[in-house]
Every structure is written in C-alpha cells, then in structure tokens.
C-alpha positions as CSV (number, residue, x, y, z in Angstrom):
1,M,33.8,-34.0,141.4
2,P,37.2,-35.6,141.9
3,L,37.5,-37.7,145.1
4,S,40.9,-36.7,146.4
5,I,41.0,-33.9,149.0
6,N,44.7,-33.3,149.4
7,Y,46.4,-34.5,146.2
8,D,46.5,-32.6,142.8
9,A,48.4,-33.3,139.6
10,A,51.2,-30.8,140.6
11,Y,52.1,-32.9,143.7
12,M,52.2,-36.1,141.4
13,Y,54.4,-34.5,138.8
14,E,56.8,-33.0,141.5
15,S,57.1,-36.5,143.2
16,A,57.6,-38.4,139.9
17,R,60.4,-35.8,138.8
18,H,62.1,-36.2,142.1
19,L,62.2,-40.0,141.8
20,S,63.2,-40.0,138.2
21,N,65.9,-37.6,138.7
22,E,67.5,-40.2,140.8
23,V,68.1,-42.4,137.8
24,T,68.3,-40.0,134.7
25,K,69.1,-36.4,134.0
26,K,66.5,-36.4,131.3
27,A,63.8,-33.9,131.9
28,L,60.2,-35.2,131.7
29,K,57.7,-33.0,130.0
30,E,54.3,-32.4,131.8
31,L,52.5,-33.9,128.9
32,T,54.2,-37.3,129.5
33,L,53.7,-37.0,133.1
34,K,50.0,-36.2,132.7
35,R,49.6,-39.2,130.4
36,Y,51.2,-41.6,132.8
37,L,49.4,-40.2,135.9
38,N,46.0,-40.7,134.1
39,L,46.9,-44.3,133.1
40,A,48.0,-45.0,136.7
41,C,44.8,-43.6,138.2
42,T,42.7,-45.6,135.7
43,G,44.8,-48.8,136.3
44,V,44.5,-48.6,140.1
45,V,40.8,-48.0,140.0
46,E,40.1,-50.9,137.5
47,Q,42.4,-53.4,139.6
48,L,40.4,-52.6,142.7
49,S,37.4,-53.6,140.7
50,G,36.6,-50.2,139.6
51,A,33.0,-49.0,139.9
52,E,31.7,-52.4,140.9
53,L,33.6,-52.2,144.3
54,L,34.2,-48.5,144.7
55,E,30.7,-47.1,145.2
56,D,32.5,-43.6,145.1
57,Y,32.0,-43.7,141.4
58,G,28.2,-44.3,141.6
59,D,25.9,-41.7,140.2
60,S,22.3,-41.2,138.9
61,A,20.6,-39.0,136.4
62,V,17.0,-38.3,135.3
63,L,17.0,-38.8,131.5
64,S,15.1,-36.0,129.6
65,N,16.8,-36.0,126.2
66,A,14.8,-38.7,124.6
67,A,14.7,-38.8,120.8
68,V,11.3,-39.2,119.1
69,S,9.9,-42.6,119.7
70,S,9.9,-44.7,116.6
71,I,6.8,-46.8,115.8
72,D,6.0,-48.3,112.5
73,Y,2.5,-47.9,111.1
74,S,2.0,-48.6,107.4
75,A,-0.7,-46.9,105.2
76,L,-3.6,-49.2,104.4
77,V,-2.9,-51.4,101.4
78,S,-5.5,-52.8,99.1
79,G,-5.5,-55.3,96.2
80,A,-4.3,-58.4,98.2
81,T,-5.6,-61.9,98.7
82,Y,-5.4,-64.4,101.5
83,T,-5.0,-68.1,101.2
84,E,-5.9,-70.2,104.3
85,A,-4.1,-73.4,103.4
86,T,-0.8,-71.7,103.7
87,K,-1.8,-68.8,105.6
88,T,-0.3,-66.6,102.9
89,I,-1.1,-63.0,102.0
90,T,-0.3,-62.3,98.4
91,K,0.3,-58.8,97.2
92,T,2.5,-57.9,94.2
93,A,5.7,-56.2,95.3
94,H,4.6,-56.0,98.9
95,G,7.9,-54.5,100.0
96,K,8.2,-56.4,103.1
97,T,11.5,-57.7,104.5
98,I,12.9,-59.9,107.3
99,S,12.7,-56.9,109.6
100,D,8.9,-56.9,109.4
101,V,8.7,-60.4,110.8
102,G,7.1,-60.1,114.2
103,K,5.0,-57.1,113.4
104,Q,1.3,-57.1,113.9
105,I,-1.0,-57.0,110.9
106,V,-4.7,-56.3,110.6
107,F,-6.3,-57.5,107.5
108,F,-10.0,-57.7,106.2
109,S,-12.2,-57.8,103.2
110,A,-15.6,-56.3,102.6
111,A,-17.2,-59.9,102.7
112,S,-15.2,-61.3,105.7
113,K,-14.1,-60.5,109.2
114,I,-11.4,-58.4,110.5
115,V,-8.3,-60.3,111.5
116,I,-5.4,-59.2,113.9
117,D,-2.5,-61.4,113.3
118,Q,1.2,-61.4,113.2
119,I,3.8,-61.6,110.2
120,K,5.5,-65.1,110.6
121,S,7.8,-65.2,107.6
122,I,8.5,-63.6,104.1
123,T,8.1,-66.0,101.3
124,D,9.2,-63.9,98.4
125,V,8.6,-60.3,96.9
126,D,4.9,-61.1,96.5
127,N,4.0,-63.3,99.4
128,F,4.3,-63.4,103.2
129,V,2.9,-65.8,105.8
130,V,0.9,-64.9,108.9
131,T,1.0,-67.0,112.2
132,Y,-2.7,-67.6,113.1
133,G,-4.8,-67.1,109.9
134,A,-8.3,-66.2,109.2
135,G,-9.9,-69.5,109.0
136,V,-11.2,-68.8,105.3
137,N,-9.8,-67.8,102.1
138,M,-10.3,-64.0,101.4
139,S,-10.2,-61.9,98.3
140,S,-9.9,-58.1,97.8
141,V,-8.1,-57.9,101.0
142,F,-7.0,-54.7,102.7
143,Y,-4.3,-54.7,105.3
144,G,-2.2,-52.5,107.6
145,I,1.1,-53.4,109.3
146,Y,2.4,-51.9,112.6
147,S,4.9,-52.6,115.1
148,R,4.1,-54.2,118.5
149,Y,6.4,-52.0,120.3
150,S,8.1,-48.5,120.0
151,L,11.8,-47.6,120.5
152,T,12.8,-44.6,122.5
153,Y,16.5,-43.4,122.2
154,F,18.4,-41.5,124.8
155,D,21.7,-39.9,124.1
156,I,23.9,-40.8,127.2
157,S,27.3,-39.4,125.8
158,A,27.3,-36.6,128.3
159,Y,27.5,-38.8,131.5
160,N,31.3,-39.9,131.4
161,L,29.7,-43.4,131.7
162,D,31.6,-46.6,132.7
163,R,28.5,-48.7,132.8
164,I,24.8,-48.6,133.6
165,R,23.8,-50.2,136.9
166,G,20.0,-50.0,136.4
167,L,17.1,-48.0,135.0
168,N,13.9,-47.1,137.0
169,D,10.6,-45.8,135.4
170,A,8.5,-43.9,137.8
171,S,5.4,-45.3,136.1
172,N,6.5,-48.9,135.3
173,G,9.2,-49.7,138.0
174,V,12.5,-51.3,137.3
175,L,13.3,-51.8,133.5
176,I,14.8,-55.0,132.3
177,P,18.2,-55.1,130.6
178,E,18.6,-57.1,127.4
179,P,22.3,-56.9,126.3
180,D,21.8,-59.2,123.3
181,Y,21.6,-56.6,120.5
182,D,20.1,-59.1,118.1
183,K,17.5,-60.5,120.6
184,F,16.6,-56.9,121.6
185,Y,15.2,-56.2,118.1
186,N,13.1,-59.4,118.0
187,L,11.5,-59.2,121.4
188,S,8.1,-58.7,119.9
189,E,8.1,-62.3,118.9
190,L,8.3,-63.6,122.5
191,S,5.0,-63.4,124.4
192,D,6.7,-62.9,127.9
193,H,8.4,-59.7,126.4
194,Q,5.1,-57.9,125.5
195,S,4.2,-56.6,128.9
196,N,7.7,-55.4,130.0
197,I,9.9,-52.4,129.1
198,F,13.4,-53.6,128.2
199,W,16.6,-51.5,127.5
200,N,19.8,-52.0,125.6
201,Q,23.0,-49.8,125.5
202,H,24.7,-49.5,122.2
203,G,27.7,-47.3,122.5
204,Q,26.5,-43.8,123.6
205,S,22.9,-44.6,122.9
206,L,20.3,-46.1,125.2
207,R,17.4,-47.9,123.7
208,L,14.1,-48.7,125.3
209,Y,11.7,-51.3,124.1
210,V,8.2,-50.1,125.0
211,P,5.4,-52.7,124.1
212,S,2.2,-51.4,122.5
213,G,-0.2,-50.2,125.4
214,M,2.5,-49.0,127.5
215,S,4.0,-45.5,128.0
216,L,7.1,-44.2,129.6
217,G,7.3,-42.3,132.8
218,V,10.3,-40.4,134.2
219,I,13.4,-42.5,133.6
220,T,16.2,-42.4,136.4
221,M,19.4,-44.0,135.3
222,D,21.8,-45.4,138.0
223,Y,25.2,-45.7,136.7
224,F,29.1,-45.9,137.4
225,R,31.0,-43.0,135.9
226,S,34.4,-43.3,134.5
227,I,37.4,-41.7,136.4
228,I,37.9,-38.0,135.7
229,P,41.3,-37.5,134.1
230,V,43.6,-34.6,135.1
231,V,43.8,-31.9,132.7
232,N,45.5,-29.0,134.5
233,S,48.3,-29.3,137.2
234,T,45.8,-27.8,139.8
235,D,43.4,-30.7,139.2
236,K,42.6,-33.0,142.1
237,L,43.1,-36.7,141.5
238,D,39.9,-38.7,141.0
239,V,40.9,-41.4,143.5
240,R,40.6,-41.4,147.4
241,D,43.8,-40.2,149.1
242,K,44.4,-43.5,150.6
243,Y,45.1,-44.9,147.2
244,V,47.6,-42.2,146.0
245,D,50.7,-44.1,147.0
246,L,49.5,-47.0,144.8
247,V,48.9,-44.5,142.0
248,L,52.4,-43.0,142.4
249,D,54.1,-46.5,142.3
250,K,52.1,-47.4,139.2
251,M,52.9,-44.0,137.5
252,M,56.7,-44.6,138.2
253,N,56.6,-48.0,136.6
254,Y,55.2,-46.3,133.5
255,I,58.0,-43.7,133.7
256,Y,60.8,-46.4,134.2
257,Q,59.5,-48.3,131.1
258,H,59.6,-44.9,129.2
259,L,63.1,-44.3,130.3
260,E,64.0,-48.1,129.6
261,K,65.1,-48.5,133.4
262,Y,63.4,-51.9,133.6
263,G,65.5,-53.0,136.6
264,L,63.7,-50.3,138.6
265,L,60.2,-51.6,137.9
266,K,58.3,-52.4,141.1
267,P,56.5,-55.9,140.3
268,G,54.8,-55.8,143.7
269,V,52.5,-52.9,142.8
270,D,49.9,-55.0,141.3
271,Q,50.0,-57.6,144.0
272,K,49.6,-54.9,146.7
273,T,46.7,-53.5,144.8
274,L,45.1,-56.8,144.5
275,A,45.6,-57.5,148.2
276,I,43.8,-54.2,149.0
277,R,41.0,-55.3,146.6
278,Q,40.5,-58.5,148.6
279,Q,40.4,-56.8,151.9
280,N,37.9,-54.3,150.6
281,L,35.8,-57.2,149.5
282,L,36.1,-59.0,152.7
283,E,35.1,-55.7,154.6
284,K,32.1,-55.2,152.2
285,E,30.9,-58.9,152.8
286,M,31.3,-58.3,156.6
287,A,29.3,-55.2,156.6
288,K,26.4,-56.9,154.6
289,S,26.4,-59.7,157.3
290,G,26.5,-57.2,160.2
291,K,29.8,-58.5,161.4
292,K,32.7,-56.3,162.7
C-alpha cells in the first residue's frame, strides 16, 4: 500500500505544470510527468538510504511456491575397479565432470567392504579420484553417486523485491546467506557447511542449499520492497507526506533538464535530502540507546 496519505499523482502533475508554466509555454504530457515523478520518488528514497533506513518499506512473506527440490542420485554402476595407491576408480566413459566433485560416492565389491567416500577430482574420461579410499585394491566394483545436499528453488518475482533482509525456517531457525554464487554450489566440500541451510538470491530466484539429513520447514522471508510507481493520476505516492516537497523539487530538476533550463536547477535538493538522511540516522541511533 502506498505510504502517502494526502498526495496523489494528480497533485504533483498540477504543481509541476504550474511551476514549469512560469518558464515555458510548452505543455508537458502526463506520460512525461509520470516518468519524472517516479524517478524523483525513487531517487529521494534511495538518497535517504532507501529500505535500509526507511523501515516503512519492510515486509514479510511465507514462501509456498517452491519448485521441486533437486537431488542427484545416480543408478548403480558396475564393471569398475579401484586402485588404492592413487585412490582412483576406473570406469570406461564414466561420464563424470567437474560438477560432480564434492558429491558422495558409495562403492563396493562382492569380495570387499562397502565404502562411503567423496569424489575429489576428475582425472579423465575413464578415471576419477576419491578422497579417503578403501585401504585395499578392489575389482568388479559397483558404485553409486549422490549429492550431499538438495536445492530448493522459490520464485520471488511477485514480491516487488528490493533486497532480502533475512530468511527463517520454522524447523531450523535462521538460514545463512551465501551471496557468492560460485561458492554456493561448492558448499558440500566444506565440512562446516554440512549441517546448516544456506540461501542465495539469483535474480528473481531464491535458492536454498539443504544438506542431506535435513528438511525444510515453513520459510518466512523478511524483505524490503521496492517503491510502488504511480500509474494513474489518482494513485497515491509511495513516500511519506513529509518527503513530498523533496520529491517535487527533484521532479522539477528533471523537468528543467528536459526543457534545457539548466539555470533553474536546484543544486541544493540533494544536499537537503542527505541532511535529512543524517538527521534520521541520528534519531535512529538515539532511539536505540534510549536517549531523547
């Protein structure tokens, strides 16, 4: 819901036309005014530190549109051998790639023990290396490979998202952000990541890394939404009323640039906005410390 109580787009259009009529007889189309109004609203909010400072834009949602979790189990493979000296499993055209590094493998033969291990590296198309080994050479080996985690995907495109503040799982508590995309897909190689659920945002997709043995509960996403743009002239502005003067000044600067009236630009608009930002930060810190 937009934040303004008293100001709609029509009021801003009328004010802008009145001010621009003082310097030009050129009529400004509503589409042009709408564009500059939305730019001005967004600019003011961002300069006030946007959602990080203005808690007005905070929201939360229970995520329920999960895609099918993906977990990689391979069919049991036969006809391989294992060499302890190099900890290598040999299988003609095994089909494994660098993306399989870090996955768990179970291998065994009729004459030896069952081994639970991890793929360490891919040597070539016929050989790959495991981490710990079996302790003995093995012939007529059977093996199966599976991921140490599953990936669950959520489509978050419907939330008008600015950024995610945090994720909480009703069963597992606070989930841990992992913003590094490449690291996110190699978490299974890190022992301290095998007992925690991590998340990564990639565009409009939210990805959860769930280690084997863990399952997701109800996921709540706390987030900051983006500002709601005006579409119709009756739409209220998505900024608090106390910031509307700043929005109008910034909107007029866009219009003066459009009209090439550079001498009318108000350079103090940004400084005034930043001064208000500093005052808001000060008040926020004082509130935290219990001072008045």
